[in-house]
Every structure is written in C-alpha cells, then in structure tokens.
N, C-alpha and C positions, 0 to 999 in steps of 0.2 A: 520207267524211270522218271522221277519228278525232277525237273530242273528248276532252280531258283531264279526267277526273273529279276533283273536289276533295273530299278527305275532310272529314267534318263536324268532325273533331278539330283541324283546322288553325287557326292563329291567325286572328283576325278580319281582319287586314291581308291575308291570303292568300285570303280568301273573296270573290273578285271574279269577274267573268264569265270562264269558262275560255277559254284560248287553244286554237287548233287545235294538236294535236301535230304538229311539223314533219316527221316522218318516217312513212312507212307501214310502221312496224315497232312491235313491242310496246315501250312506253316503258321505257327503262333508261338509267341514267347511269353514266359512267365517272369523272366529276369534278364537284365542286360549287363553289359560290361561295366565294371567300376562301381556297382552298388555296394552298400555297406553291409558287412557281415560282423559277427561279434568280435572278431580279432583281426580281420584283414579285408581288403577289397575283394569283391567277387571278380574272379579272374576270367570269366567267360560269359556265355549266355546260356539260359535255361530254356529248353524247348518243351512246350506243353505236351503232355500225353493224356490230359483230361482225366486225371485220377486213375488211369489204368497202367498196367505193366504188361510186358510181353510183346510190345511192338517191335518188328524187325528194325535193326539199326543198320543203315547203309554207309559204306565208306564215302567220304566227301569227294575223293578224287583218287587217282592211281597212286600207289605207294607200297609200303610194306609195314607189317606190324613190328614195331620197335621195342615195345615194352608192355607188360601186363602186370597189374597189381590187384590183390584182394585184401580187404581189411574190413573189420566191423565198423570202423569209424570213417569220417571224412568222405572220400570219393567212393567208398565201398569197392565194388568191382569196377575197375577202370582199364581202358584200352588206349594205348598210345600208338598213333600211326605217323610215320614219317612220309612226307610227300616228296615228289621228285625234286622240288626246289629247296629241300632241306627244312621246310617248316614242319611243325609238329601239330597234330590234331589229337585232342584228348576227348574221349567219350566216357562219361562217368555215371555212377549210380546204376550200373547195368544189372539185369537179372541173371543173365548167363552169356557165355561166349559161344561163338560158332566154332566148328571144327576148322583147323586142328588146334586152335588155341585152348579150347575147353579140355582136350585130352592132355595137353602139356601142363595145364594148371592142375588138373586132378592128379596127374602123376607126381608133380612136385609136392603137392599137399600130402600125399601118402608117404613120400620119401622123407619129408621134413616132420611129419606128424603134427601139422598145424594147418589152420585155415588160411592165415595170412602168408602170401608169397609175393615176391617181387622178381619178375623174370625179364631178361633182355634177350633180343634176337638179332641175328645178323641181317644184312640188307637183303640177301636172296633167300632167306629161310622161310618166311611166310609172306609172299607178295599178295597184294590185293588190287582189284580194279575198282574204279569209281562206280558206285551203285551196288557193289557186292554186299551181301548181308554178312556182317562181321560179329553181330551180337544182338541181344534183345534188351529193350528198355526195362528199367526196374525202379526200385527205391532203396537199393543197398546203400549203406553209409548213412549220411545225414539228409534229412528232408523227405517230403512226400514223393509220390511217383513223378518223375520227370527225367529228361535227358540233359545232363550238363555237357556243354560243348565248349572246349577251349581251342584257341588258335595261338600257337607260339611261333616266333620267328626262329631262324636257324641258330640263334644264340640262346634259345630257351627262355625268351622274354615274352610274357603274355601280351598279345596285341588285340585290339578291338575287332572281333570278327565282322561287325557291321560296316567296317571301313576297309575290309580286305576280301572282297569277292563274295560276301555273304550278306544278303539284304532281305528286308521284309517290308510288306506294304504298310505304310504309315502315313496317314494324312491328318493326324491329330496333333495339334500344337501342345507343348508342355503346359502344365498348370503351376503357377506360383502361389503358394499358400501364405507364407509369412517370410519376413526378413528379421534377422537378429542383428543388433548393433552391440558390439562387445568392447568395453574399455580395456586398455592395456596399461597397467601401472597404477600406482597410488594416486598420481596427479591427473589421471583420466577419469571422466565421469560420463555416464549416460543417464539422462533424466535425474540428475543429482546423485546417482548411486554408482556402485562399483560392480553390480551384477549385469549380465547381458540383458538387454531389453528387447522383447519380441513385439514386433509391429504387425498387426493383421493387415492383409491385403484384400481389397474388394475389386471385383471385375467392373470396369466402366465400359458399358456397351458403346456409348457414343464415341469414346476415344480408342476403343479396341485394345485396351491394355488394363493391367491391374494397377491399383493406386493405394498408397498408404492412407490410413485414416487421418493422420496429421503429421506435421513435422516433429522430429525427435530432437530433443536438446542433447548436444554432445559437447565435450570439452577434452582437449588433449588427444593422444593417439587412440583411434578406434578402428575396428574392422567390421566388415559386413559379411554375413552368412545368409544363405537362402534355403528355405524348406520348399522343395519342389518335386514334381514327378512328371513322368510322361506316360502316354498310352499309345498303343498301336491299334491297327484296325481289327485284327482277328480275335482279340481277347481283351477282357477288361482289366487285366493285371496292371498295377502301378509299376512303371519301369524307371530307370535312372535316365535323365537327359544326357546328351553327349557333350554339350558345350554350355558354359555360363560365363557371362562377362559383366563387368562393372564399369559404368561411366559416371563421372562426376562433372557437373556443369558442362556436359557435352563432350568431355575429353575421355578417351579410353584410359582406364587405370589398371585393370587387371582382368585376366581371362584364364579359364581352365578348360582344356580339351582332353577328354578321357580317351586317350589313344593307346597307351601302353604302360605297363608297370612291371618291373623286375620282381621276381619272387623274394629276393632278399630285402625288398623295400615294401612288401605288402603290409607289414605292421604299421607303416607310416600313414595308414588310413586315419589314425588318431590325430595326425596333424592336419589332414585335409578335412576331417569332420570333427567338430567340437566334441569334447568328451562330455561336457555338462549336458544334462537333460533340461533344456530351457523350459521354464514354467510357461504354460500356455501353448507349448509346441509338442507335437507328436512326431516321432521319427527323428532322423539325423539331418541336421543342417549341413550345407556344403559351404566351406570357407571360400571366400573370394579374396584370399590373401595367402602369402607364403610365410608360415611361422618359422622361427629359427630352427635350423637343423633339417629342414625339409629338402630331401634330395629328389623328389618326384619330378618327372619330366612333363607334367601336365600343363605347365603354366606359361603365360605370355604377359608382358606388361613392362612398363618402364622401371618399376621398382617392386617392392614386396607387397603392395596393396594395402599396407597399414596407412590409414588416413590421418593427417594432422592439418586440419583445414583452418583457414583464417576466419575471424569473427564475422558472423552474418549468416544468411540463409543460403544453402547450397542444394542443388537438385541432384539426386542420385537415381540412376536407372540401372536395373538388373535385367539383362537380356539372356534368355535361355532358349536353346534349340536342340532338336534331335538330329540324327545323321541325315535325315531326309530334307533338312532345311526348314521344317516347321518351327516357327519362333514365337515366343511370348515375351512381353516386357512388363516390368513393374516400375512405377515411378513414385518417389517419396522424397520428402524434404529432410535435411539435416540442418538444424539451427545451432550454430556454434556460439555459445554464450556461457560465461561463468555464472552459475546460479548464485543468488543471494544466500547468505547464511545468517542465522540468528543464534547467537551464543549467549550462554549464561542466563537464560530466561529463569525468572523466579518471582514468586509472590512474597512480599515482605510487609509486615505490620509495623508502622512507625507511629510516633506520637501524634502526627498530624493526619493519619489515615492509613489505608491499605493500598499498596501499589503493586503493579506488575512491571518488571524491569527486564531489559535485555540489551544486547549490543548487536547492531546490524552491520554486516560487511558485504561488499560486492566488489569484485576485482576489476570489473570493466564497465560499470554503470554508475554515473554520478548521482542519479536520482532513482529511487525505487518506490513503488507504491506499497504502502504499509497499511494493514487493516487490523483492527482489534475487534474480536467477536466474543460473545459469551454463550454458555450453554448450561442447561440444567442436567442433561444426561450424557454429554460428550458426543452426541450424534447430530442433533439439530442445533444449528448455530444462528445467532442474531447479531448482525453487525452493529457495533457501538461507535466506531470511528474509522475513517479512512483518510489517508493523507499521502502526499509525496514527501519522502524523507531522504536526507543525505545519510550516508553511512556514519555510524556513531551510536551514542547511547539512545535508547528508547525508554520512555517512562509514561505510564498512565495511572491516575488514581482510579480505583475500582471500588464497587460496593460489595458487601459480603453476602448479598442475598442470592447470588448465583455461584455455584461451586467451580465451574470450569471456565478458563479464559484462554483464548487463542490469539497469538500474534502470527500474521501471515504476511510475507514479503514477496512481491511479484515484480520481476524486472520487465523492461519494455518488451523484450522478446517473448515473454510469457512464462519463463521458468520461475518456479516459486520455491519457497521454503516456509516452514511453520514451526511453532513451538507452542505446546499446550501445558498449562500448569493448573493444579487444583488447589483451592484454598486450603491452608494448613488446618488440620483437625487435631486438636490436642488429645483427643481420645483415640485417634488412629494408631495402629501399631507400626512397627518398623516396615518401611516400604521394600519388601523382599523382591528380588528379581532373579530370573534365570539367565545364564550366560551361555552364549553359543560362540564358538570360534569358527571363522571362515577364512582359512588360509589362502593367500595369493602368493605368487612368486616372490614379491618384494615387500609385502605387508600382510598384516592379519587384520581382518575386520571383526571387531567385537560387537555382538548383538546382545543388547540388554532388554529383556522383556519383564516389565513390572506387573505385580499382582494388582496394583492400584496406581493411578496417576500421581506422580510425586508433585510436591509443591515447587520444586526447582529442578532444573535439568541436572543430571549427574555431572560431576567434575572428573576429568581424566588426566592423569599425569603419567607420561611415558618417559622413564629415565629422568631427565632434567627438564623436559618440556611439557607444557600444558597443551592439551588437544581438546577442542570443543566437539562434542558429539553432535550429530544431527538427529532430529526427531523424525522417525519414519512411520509412526503410528501413534494412536492415543496413548499406548503404554510401552512403545518400543523406541529405543535409541540405538544408533550405530556410530562407531568411531573406527577410523582406519589408523592403525599403529604401524609406522614404518619399521622395517628391519634393516639395520645398518651393519655390514660385516666389519666395520672398523673397530667395533668394541664387542667382541664375542661374549664377554662376561655380562654385558648389559641385557636388557630384555624384561625388566620389571615394570608392570603397569599397575597403577593404583586407581581404583574406582571409588569415588566418594558420592554418597547420596545423603541428603538431609535425614537426620535421625538414625541412619544406619552406620554400622561399623565399616571401616575402610576394607575393601576387598582387594587382595593382591593377586595378580595374574602374571605368571612367568612365561614368556615366549622364548622359543629356542632360536638361537642365531647361529647355528652351524650351517655354513654355506656349502652348497654343492655346485661345482663348476664343470662345464664341459671340458673334456680333455684331462680331467684330474680324477684319480681314484680317491675314494673316501670310505672310511669305516666309522660309522657314527652310532652312538649309544643313547637311548632314551628311556624314560620311565624307570630310573634307578637300575638300569641294566636289564629290564624285562624285555626290551625290544632293541634289536641291532639291525642296522641297514648297511649293506655292502654295495658300494657303487663302483663299477668298472670305469676305466677312462672314457669309454664310449657310451656311458649310460645316459647322461643328461644332455638334452638338446640346448638348454639355456640355463643361466644361473638361477638358483632358487634356494629358499630356506625351508627344509622339511619341518613340519609340525606334527607331533604325535600326541593325541588326546585319548585318554581312557574313557570307555563307556561300558555299561552293563548290557551284554548282548541278550537278545530274545531269540531263542533257538527252538527248533521243533523237537518233538518227543524222541526222535531217533538219534539226537545228538546231545552231548553233555558239555556245558560250558565249564571250563576249568578255572575261570576267573574273569577278570576284565578283558574286554576286547579293545582294539585300538583303531581310531580313525587316523589314517595317514593322509596328509595333505601337503601342498595343494593338489588339485585334480590334474595331474600331469601324467604323461606317458614317457616311456624310455626307449632309446634305440637299442641298448644292450640291457637285458633283464637285470633287475636289482635283487640281490640276495636278502631275503627277509628272515630274521631269526627271532623266535620267541623262546624265552626261558621257561622251563617247567620245573615243578618241585617234585623231588623224589618221594615216592610213596603215595601220592595223592591219586595217581592214575597210571596204569601201565603205559610206558612211553610208546610202545608199538601201536597203541590204539589212538594216539594223538595225531592231529594234523592241523595245518594252518588252512583255514577256510575263509573265503571271501563272501561277504553279505551281498547278495544280488537282488534281494527284495525283502519285504517284511517277513521275518521268520523263515527265510530261504537262504541257505548257505551252500556253497560248492567248494569242494576240496581243491586247493591249488598246490599243495606240496606236503609231504610227510616224511622227508628224510630226518633222521634224528641222530644227534651227536651225544652219545652217552657220557663222554668225558666233560663236555661243556654244558651238559643238561639243556640242550637246545633242540627245537624242531625247526627245520629249514625248508623254505620254499623260494622259488624264483618268480618274480612278478614283473609284468610289463607295464603296470600302471598302479597308481596309488588308489586307495579306497578304504573300506572298512573291513578289517581282518580280525579274526579271533582264533585262539587256540582251543579247539574243541576235540572231544573224544567220541568215537563211535564204538559202542559196546555191543551192538545188536548184529546178529548174523543176517545175511540176505534171506529174503523170502523166496522159496522155490516150490513149485507145484505143477499140477496138470501134466504129469509125466506120461508120455505116450511111447510105446504101448503101455496101457494101464495095468495095474495089478490084476492078474487072472485072465488077461485078454488072450484071445486066440486069433492069430494074424497070419498073413501070407509071408512068403520068404523075403519080401522087400518092403517091410513096413516103414511108415514115417516115424522117425525117432525125434522127439522134441520135448521141451519142457518150458515152463514159464518162470521168469527170474525177475526179481525186483529188489532194489536196495535204495533206501532213502537217506543213507548216511554218507559214508565216504565214497560209495559208488563202486562199480566194477570197471576197472580200467586196464586190465591186462588179460590177454587171451589165455595165458597159462593158468589163470585162476578159475577157469571153467573147464571141468573135466567130465567127459562122458566115458563110461566103461561098460562094455558089453562082454559078459562072461570073463571079466578080469582083464580084457584087452582094451586099450584106448581107441576111441573113435575120433575122427576129425570133428571138432566142435565149432559150429558157425553161430556166432552171437549176433543178434539184432538188437542193439541197445534201445532204439526208439520203440520197437514193438514189445520189448521185454521178453523175447523168446530166444531159445538156443536150440539149434538143430544138430543132430548127430549124423555123420556120414561114414559109411563103411565101403570097402572096395568090393565086397562079395555078397551074394545072397546068403540068407541065414539057413542053416540046416534045420530039418524038422526036429521038434522036441522042445524041451524046456530051456529057457534063457533067463539070465538075470541082468537087468539094466540099472546102472547107478549114475546119478547126476550129482556132482560135487561142485560147489561154488564158494569162492572166497571174495570178500570185498577188499578195498585198498587198505583197510586196517587189520586184515588177517582174520576177521570173523568168518567162520565157515559154516555152511549148511549142507546137508546131504539128504537125498531122497532116492529110493530104489523101488523097482517093481520086478515081479517075476511073471513071465508070459510064455505062451506056447506058440510055436510055429507049426502049422498043420502040414 
C-alpha cells in the first residue's frame, strides 16, 4: 500500500492523516483544483495515468460506497465514497468498477434498458477499507486517460484536496506570464483605450522576480488579472496556482485562495476569469478583483480590488504561490494620467495657404509636447516642428508636396495621442469606411476603419452632444458613445466624414437590471431575450447586431446571425428566442447555434414554439448565435461483427458514429438491436464509437445486428449486418 507523504512545509490545514494514494503509480498530477474549464471550475485534481487505462484504483481511506453513476458524458463512470467523517470522495472517468458495484450497475442497466444509471447505497451496504481496489482507471466521459479525484466536505461542497490531507512533492515556483489591466466604465482608460491591455513579463535573475516591460497608463477604475501557471516535480503539466495576491505601493489590496467552491456557484468561474480572450494572451487570466454578483468564497482584501488610484506613478506587485509555499512575484508600474486628446484635426485650403488644424485638450497637464510630422507613405515620418503647447487650438501652414501629416501630443508622463490627415484629393472618391460595434455595459465603442486616410477626422454626434473620436491607426478611429437609461427612445448616432453622406447608427437603450425580470425584443422581432430576476450580475444595455454567418457544409444558415453583447455572463440562464419563417425550412431541423471558432458552430438549444414560430435556447453568456438547420443524417459505419463474419458466442459489438451538425446528445437516440431485441448501447462521444452489451452469450447460428442513430435534429441513419455464431 502506497501512503502519501505530507511535506513539513505544508500549511497546517493540510497536515492531517495522509490518504492512501489511489493509484499504484508514482504520484503525479495533470490538473489541480480551481483550474478553468469551458463552463465551470475544475472541482478536483487529476492524477496522471501516463496515457494508459486499467490501473487499479484504491480507496483513499475507510468508508462506504455511497453512489455510483454511469454516463457517456462528463465524469463517465464515477464512484462516490463516503468517509467516516462525512466527507465524500469522487473517483471519475473509470474504466470499470470492482465487485460488487460492477454487478449492481450491470443489473440496473439491464432492468432500465439503458447505459446511464445513478444508484445510491446505504451506509452498511458496500463498506470499503482504505487501500482496497474499488475500480480501474479509464477515459470514460470527457478527456484522455486519467483519474479525476474530488474531495467534498459533509455539505457536498468541493474542497481543495491539496489542503486536506492530500499532498504531492512540489519544489517548483509558479510562473507569471502576463498581466492584464482592464478599464471599467466609459470614463476609464488603459493606454488611452477601453480594451484590456496585456503587459508582458520578463524574468529578472538579479532581482529574483518577474517585471513588466514598462509602466502602463491608466485612468479611472481599473482591475488587474494575471496569466500564470504552476508545475510540480513529477510531471511537466501546467497546473493552477493556489494563491494570488495584489499589492499596490506596498499595501495589500486583494487576494484569492482557491480553497473551496459550491457546485451551485461553479458557473461563476466566468466572474473569476475574464470572458474576453485578450489579444497577445493565451489561456485564461485570473482576476484579482471581485466583480459585482460574485459569491465565491475565495477572496480576501479590504474591498473589491477595483483600483481607482491618484495621479502619478504607482507600483503594483502580483504574488503567486502553490500549496507548498513556493512563490513568485511580478512587479510593474501603473501611471495614472489623463491622456491628451486631439479633436477636429483637418487639412484646409485657404486663400493664404494650406493649413492643418486641430484642438488640443488635456485634463490634468497645463503644458503638452506637440509635434508635427510629414510622410510620403504614412509609415516613415519626418519631424517638421516640436513645441510645448497649452491646451487649445493648434495650427500650422503646410506645403502640398507631402500627402500625409501627423500631429502628436505627448504629456509629461509619456502618454500620447495622435491625429493623421491626408491632403484633399479632388479626384479621390468618397472615403468609405466599415463600422464595428463593440458593446460595453454602459457604452458602445464604434470603430471606423477607412479605405483611405481622410482629409479630416470624422465628426460624431450622439443624440444632442458632439463627441470627438480618437485616432487609433492610420485609417482607424474610435468613439465611445454613452448609453443613458433616462431616455430609452434616444440612441441615434450620426457619423460625418468629408465628402461622404451622413451615416446613422441606432444603439439600443433597453436596460437590464439585477433583481428585475425583462422581456426584450430586437431586430424587428427576429430576436427576443428573456431575463429572469436573477440573470444579471450588474446593470447593462444589451446590443444585438446582425451579421452574415459562415457555416460548414454540414449546416445551413437560415438568414442573418446575431452578435449579442456586451461579453457578459449570467447567474440564471437567459432565454434566447429566434423567429423562423414558415416554409423555408422544417422547424424540427432548426436549432440555435453558438459560433465557437471560424466556421465552427455548436448547438445550444432547439426547442421550437410552433405557435410563436420561434426556436428557443437558454444561454449562460452572450456571444455570436445563429439559427441554423441540420439536414444531414449522422455517419455510421465499421459495424462489428461485420457482414458475413463468423464469431464466437461473446463477440465485441460496436460501430463508429460521427455527426458534424447538431450532434448526438441523447442516449435514446442510439439504438442497438440484435435479432430484434434491444441491447444496452454505450456511447463514447470523443472516440466516436458505440458499444453494444447483452446479458447472455449468443446461440450458434445466424444473427442480425442493427445500429440506428439520430442526431439532435432528428436526422436518422441505420446500418445492419448479418453474421454467424459458430
């Protein structure tokens, strides 16, 4: 029997009677508690089986088998053991159960006529001793071969096993890769913009810590997130650290300790890990703040960790540690300073010459360095003038021999803004631009990308106010349009560019509030959103924009898809309804799909309301959704025993199954029949295989095997074989 040794350096909470290591392998982990999964936190730890299945699984301690489940999805075959102190241990993704559990499961499957069962046992029914073999490791359910192990307290709350009598050798400190600084609200900025800014970190050997490349300019409320990982001694897998803390100017601000999480709050991972995929970052960042609505018990600190710092330079330190106390730090600067702004830049021809004009503003600097430069290609610039200027009008006489002119303003703290104009060309066409909407909870950022550099910055008027866009590239401008619930009928934005017609953009100002249910309609009734009272974590204005979806050949787009923003998640799922037109497509073939990658869509719901002519899904987060149709049947083949085969009395019965449309999501949609009688069908979604199980040996002679499969849209395929038992 292998005992797990507990290091003396572990926290006191982890120095309990050690458990039996559940595998007869050298202890090694592939995942730790609290890691990110697609929809929730990882509720346990994963033990490596080095790509193999069939290793004996030993009970951690004395107790009894309390529950056993089988399913094609999730945990696959899972065993639940209750310990003497009331805690629960879960062993998941098993290949098989030991007796007598295996017999109980097989009996229940035959009685119910299905593979999935969920059985409970009394305290004295199946007792086990620590170290006894209770199952064998496998890869059932989701994921490659490994043993998933959970430890739950007596209230069925998942707790970190590495803090509760279960330890592993780890002398490796965590690695900090990047930090992200995120602005909160229209009046907050990072590096002059409203997007999260990712700062790369570099290891400084002389200081023994990571450091940011430079100080980051911030203004208004911002939060810090960290991209990080840990490793242990026995395997190279990237693991989640146990603790992360933020200090500002030497003072503790916020900390997260991944100790425990209730199953009803697992979906709040989206509040602990930012939803957005930060540019320049791979993986999920960990928030060092508590967002509104967050009930998780991970956190410590004087407040919610949202920073609103005074003007000047501040030092931020992120400290990360594992349960063995190995710690790493990252140090970087935050420069609080309002960036200068250049508004109304334009090139104008007058009787006395050609001029470039603009207006300079800066909220907290009386003098700003201003530079004028020219370029023939918009890439290489030559400085023409540089001066210290007070906020106000700017004007230079320029010559017409160079087409591009740039004004750049830089504050004393180093933050800058620029404006680029191109000499007017009477022969040039209308300066066309594309428009992108980027919704945020209380504003929408409009991004205008021009085919050619205009001679003047665009003019933006939102309702009754003029808003100056900022230039973010040679041909790109951005403007943040506030959303005010005081006038729900408002929301019209007018975009004006020289020579071009005025373009009108209408933003939606229907407000969703926490604690209030709402039924909202968009796109002339094509889209409806139903919010429960517990859906929203914080107030926000949903925005719905149509786009033309690009779908794979296995699916058919029925019309426009819709981008739902901002990128928020929900405590209670939101009901999403798409209207369909009668006669264009059979409604039973329709479904609401979410775009998860380029030309990759996954079904999220296909309830249909014939009276209202709507397809319904319930979603946990906003994103890009479309009403698509699946008209193709699943692909099935490789039926065994094959046609004409001669086999023994207990042959392996299996087939290959694949569906690239709606997918196969119900066990009852997979049917194995042998000589007209149903078999237990065990489906392996990841391998694309289905196995048939019968209770008895087959009699000698001819037999007929049928495999029938339906997808979630009701498309059906069938294959059969006739074979002989000798």
